[in-house]
C-alpha positions in Angstrom: -38.1 4.8 -12.6 -37.8 6.8 -9.5 -39.0 10.6 -9.4 -38.0 13.3 -7.0 -41.4 14.9 -6.7 -42.3 13.3 -3.6 -39.0 13.1 -2.3 -38.9 12.5 1.7 -35.2 13.0 2.8 -35.5 11.5 6.0 -38.2 8.9 5.1 -36.3 7.7 1.9 -33.1 9.0 2.2 -30.3 8.8 -1.2 -28.7 5.9 -1.4 -25.0 6.8 -1.2 -23.3 3.9 0.9 -20.6 3.7 -1.5 -19.7 7.4 -1.5 -19.8 7.8 1.8 -16.2 9.2 2.1 -16.7 12.0 -0.3 -19.3 13.5 1.7 -17.0 13.4 4.2 -14.9 16.8 3.1 -18.0 19.0 2.5 -19.5 17.7 6.2 -16.1 18.6 7.6 -16.1 22.1 6.3 -19.2 22.8 7.5 -18.5 22.4 10.5 -15.9 24.1 10.5 -16.7 27.3 9.5 -19.7 27.2 11.8 -17.6 26.6 14.7 -14.7 28.9 13.8 -17.5 31.5 13.1 -19.3 31.5 16.8 -15.9 31.2 18.4 -13.1 33.1 16.9 -13.0 36.8 18.2 -11.8 38.2 15.0 -11.9 37.4 11.5 -8.5 37.9 11.5 -7.1 34.5 10.1 -10.2 32.9 9.7 -9.8 30.7 6.7 -6.5 29.5 7.9 -8.4 28.4 11.0 -11.2 27.1 8.9 -9.1 24.8 6.7 -6.8 23.8 9.6 -9.9 22.2 11.6 -11.4 20.7 8.4 -7.9 18.9 8.4 -7.7 17.5 12.1 -11.5 16.4 11.6 -10.6 14.5 8.2 -7.9 13.3 10.6 -9.3 12.5 13.4 -12.8 10.6 11.5 -9.7 8.6 9.5 -7.7 7.6 12.3 -11.0 6.6 14.5 -12.1 4.4 11.3 -8.5 2.6 10.8 -8.5 2.4 14.4 -11.7 0.7 14.1 -10.9 -1.5 11.5 -7.8 -2.8 13.5 -10.4 -3.6 16.5 -12.7 -5.5 14.5 -10.7 -7.3 11.5 -7.5 -7.7 13.7 -8.2 -8.2 17.4 -12.0 -9.4 17.4 -10.9 -12.4 15.9 -7.8 -13.3 17.9 -10.2 -12.7 21.4 -13.0 -14.8 20.0 -11.7 -17.6 18.1 -14.2 -19.8 15.6 -15.1 -22.9 16.5 -14.0 -25.2 13.5 
């Protein structure tokens, strides 16, 4: 039985390794909201700018994931063949 009375976020993290990709959306939205609130001079077009930056972050992280998958799964075994 797990109790949350003495939960210490940095010492006892929640096990969400299987659901990490669902946490990408709120993380990207939070970064976009904060960045645009600081950098934008007026609130005209603020929601559109936030959604645009959120999409760019999600596409960028996904592209980095695909690129690292290709490097690790495809290219590294070609460069260092396993002895048989």
